[in-house]
N, C-alpha and C positions, 0 to 999 in steps of 0.2 A: 629601556623600551625600544630604542632604535635598533638595538641588537636583535630583539625579538622580531621586529618588522623585517629586518634583513634575512633572518632565518626563515621566516614565513615565505618571503619572496622567492627564496631558493627552492623551497619545497612546493611552491605553487603549481608548476607544470605537472608534477606527478599527481597532485590533488585534482587538477582540472581534467587530466586524462581519465582518472578514476570516475569523476562525476559524469563523463561522457560515455561511460560504459553502456553499451546498448541493452544489456540485460537488466541493469539497475533501472535505466530509464523506462524500459518496457514494463517492468513491475510497477514503477510509480505511475505510469500512464494507465496501466490496468486498473489500479485503485481509483484514480481520478475519474475514469470512465464510469465507475459504479457508484459514484457519490449520490446520484438520484435514488438508488436502491437504499443506501444507508439512511438518507434523510427521510425518505418516504416511510420506511419501516419504523424509524424512531418515533414518528408521530403516534403510531398505535401503541408503542411501549409507554409513551407519556400518558395517553388516554387511559391505559389499563392500570397504571401504578401510581401516578402522581396524586390522584385523589386519596390514596392511603395516608398521605401526610396529614390530611385534615380528618382522619378517622373514618373516611368513607371507603367501603370495600365492595367491589363488584362481586356478584355471585361467581362461582367457579365456571358455570356455563357461559356467562357473559365475558369473563376474562378469556376463556378459550376462543370465543367468537372474535373478540377484539384482537387477539394475537394471531389469528389466522393469516392476515396479510404479512405480518412479520415472519411467521414460520415459512411461508411460501416464497419469501424474498431472501431474507438473511439466512434462512435454512438451507438455501442452495447457493450461497455466496461463493463458495469454492468452485462450484461448477461454472458459474458465470465468469469468474475472474480467470479461469483457465482459458476461456475464449478471448477475453479482452487483452490479456497479456500476449497471447498468440498473435492477435491482430496487430498489436503495437510492434512486436518483434518482426512480424512479416513485413510491415512497412519499413522497418529499419534495414532489413536485408534487401528489400526490393530497390532501395535507393542505390545499392551497389550493383544491381543487375541491369542488363539491357532492357529497354522499354518493351521489346518484343519477346522477352523471355522472363516473365514475372511469376512469382509464387502466387497461387490462388489462395487469397486470404480466407475465403469462406471454407474451403476444403481443409485448410490448416486449423482453423478455429474448431471445426467439427471433430477433427482428429484429436486435438488437444483436449476438448471436452470429454470425449469418449475415453481417452487415456487417463484423465483424472478420475473418472468413474471406476476404471479398472484398478487404479492405485488406492482408492479410498473407500471401497465398499466390498461387501461379501455377498455372494449369491445365496438366495433363500428359495424356498418352494414357491413363494409368491412374487419374487422380484429381487431387489437388492436392498441392503441396509442403507440407511441415510444418516447415521450418526456422525459421519465425517465428511459430509458433503457441504457443510456450511463453512464457518470461519476456521474450524479445526482442520480443514483440508486445503488451506491456502498454499502451504509449502508444496504439497503434492501437485497442486495446480501449476505452480511455477515450474516444477521439475517436468511435468508433462508438456507444458508449452515449449520449454527449452529443447527437449528431445525432439518433439514433433517438428518444430520450425527448422532446426538444424538439419534434420534428415531431409525435409522438403528442399532446403537450400542446396544441399549436395546433389540431390536428384535433378532439380531444375537447372542448376549451374552446369552439370555434366551432361544434360540432355538425356538422362536415363528415364525415358517415358515411352508410352505407346503412341506412336505417330500414325495418324489416319490420313487417308488421301485428302487433298484440298477440297474435294467436292463435298465432304462431310460437313454439316452445319457446325459452326463454331462452338455452340454450347455442348454438343455431343462430343466433339473432339476434345474439348477442355476436360470433360468428365473422364474420358479415357486416359488423358495425360496424367491425371491425379491418382489413378489406380495404384501405380507402383510406389510413389512416395507415401501415399496413405497406408498401404499395406505394410511397408517397411517400418513406418513410424509406430503403428499399432503393435507389430511383432516385437519391436525394440522395447516398448513399454511392457508388453506381456512378459518378456524375459526378466525385466527389472522386477515385475510383480512376483514372478515365480521364485526368483532368487531371494527376495525379501521374505516371502512366506516360508520358504524352506529353512532359512537360517534363524528366523525370529518367531515364526508361528503366527504372526499377525500381518495384516496388510501394511503397505508402505506408510500411509497417513498415520496409523496408530503407532507404528514404530518410530516415526519422526517425533511425534508428541512425547513419547516415552523417553527418547534419546535427549531431547532438548528441554525436558521439564526442569532440570536444575538451572539452566540458563534463563528460562522463563521466570523462575522464582527470583533469581538475582536481579533481572531487569525490572521486575515489578516492585522492587524495594526502592526506598527514597534515594539510596546511593546509586542504584542503577538508573533511575529516572534522572538524577542530577547529571550523571555522565552523559546520558543521551542528549539532554537539553544543552549541556555545554558543548558537546560535539557539533550539534546542529548550528549553534551560534558561532562556533569557531570557524567552521567552513564558510559561513556567510560573511564573517568578518574579513576573510582573505579573498572575498569576491567570488566564491563558488557557491552555487545553490545548495545549501546545507541539507534540506529535506531530500534532495535527489540522491545524496550520498548515504545518508544515515537511515532514512525512514523506510526504504524498501524492505529491509530485514526486520525492522521494528514493527512495521505495520502488521506482519503476520501475528506477532505476539499481541498487539493491541486488539485486533479483531477477535482473536481467540479468547482473550480475557473478557471482552465485551459479551461474548456468548456465555462464558462461565458466570458472569454477573447476572445475566438475564435468567439463567437457570436457578441461581441462588434466590433471586427475588421471587421467582415463580413458586419456590418451595417455602416461602415465608421467612427466608434468612436475609441477612444484610449483605449488600454487594461489598466485597472486600478487595477486589483487584483494582489497583490505582492506575496501572498502565493501560489506559483505554483511550480511544480517539478524543473523547470529550475533555479528559484531563489535559491533553496536549493542546487542544484548540482553545479552550476557555481559561486555562490557568497557566500552563508553562509558556505558551506562545501568545499570551494576551496582547492583541494588537499586532501580532506578527512575530517572526523570529527575533529573539532578544527581549521579548515582552515589552515592546516599545509603545504600548498604548498611550502612555502619559507623555512621551517625548514631544510630539507635535504641540501639545498644550503648553508644555514648559517653554518651547521655542516662541509660541505666540505671546504668552503673558509674562515671561520672565527674561527673555533675551533682550539685550540692549541693541544688538545689531539689527538693522532694518532687513538685511538679507535673511538672517535666521528667522525673524518674525514672518517674512514672506514664505519661507520654506515651511514653517509650521502651519500657516494658513492654507497652503496648498496641500499639505499632507494629512491634516487631522481627519478629514472625512474618509479617505481610503484606509487610513490606519485604524479607524473605528470599526472597520469591517475586515481587519487582519490583512490588509494589503499595504505593506509598509515599505515597498520599494521607493516611493517618493522621499521618505525620510532617510532611508538607508543610503541612497545615492545623492540626495539633495543636500543633506547636512554637511558633509557626508558622515555616516557612522562607519562605513566600510573603510578599513585600513587607516582609521583615525586612532592613534595611540590613546587619546584622551578618553575614548569610549570603549576601549578594549575590556577593561575590568567590569564596568556596568553592563556591557552588552552580553558578556558571558555569565555575570553574576545575577542579573535580574531574574532570569528564568528559574534559577536555583532558589532564590529567595521566595518567589511566588509559589514554588513547589513546596518548600518547607512550611510556608504559611498554611498550606492545605491541612497539615497535621492539627491545626488549632481550630479548624472550622467544624 
């Protein structure tokens, strides 16, 4: 076990650098910023479909009415996350720029949002298609945000802007300064869009879904879920915030699957996709990363050490709400060889138990 710890310690700097990657952190922050949308919309899904368990079914018109808030929030999840990822990425770049020469976050957010629309929809006689503007457009949103903010960063950093006289009011001057980076960003995304459509015949969002469909299927299996759960726990065990490393890529699959499940339920079928946010939050990471819900209670009632009892008493309330840092660092579970196997194994066991529910 000590050999394993030594090996982990040697690799730790590389893992830490990876976890600090501004793009991964921006994607994670973008998802966190939209949690109110997810929670709010889920309430209406519960109202619409939970009564089915007891044999009560709303009429089709009532279900349509109940799902309207869901469709107008989660139905445009990809559009909104394009803006939140761009905002987080702008904040990251602005920390490296002088205070007098910053990227305009609102302008970059709007460019990212419009770029996502270009990559994820088709023009019709009445407007644009909306099939890929929800969770199926998350990857397109990320691509749009990365392209836009990097172009803005280059233009602002190199002072490639339209400079007006000092007498011009600041808000007007700022608008003119953003014309060139905004135009360059939209043109760059337009080129990506044209290339994708030329070679694949579909827009970028649809191409990405088709390309990664086999990966989505593998990740949605119990084996894939077990690997994801073990990876998150492993990174946390070595002191790196596991969700920041693993979940940015996995979140795209989770929310896409959640949308597919919702469509299946709407059509009277059973939800079949397991890799969804609720599986992760309430089963795989019950009580926090490592499925540590029961650990503080074990410390309180079974530990002989007064110190461990005190740690359990301090940690059981936050752990009950999936905030398990007090037990992770108070016990500690982190870098503790005794807890290595249970910390990685418990999430997998809880996941396997799902098969029997």
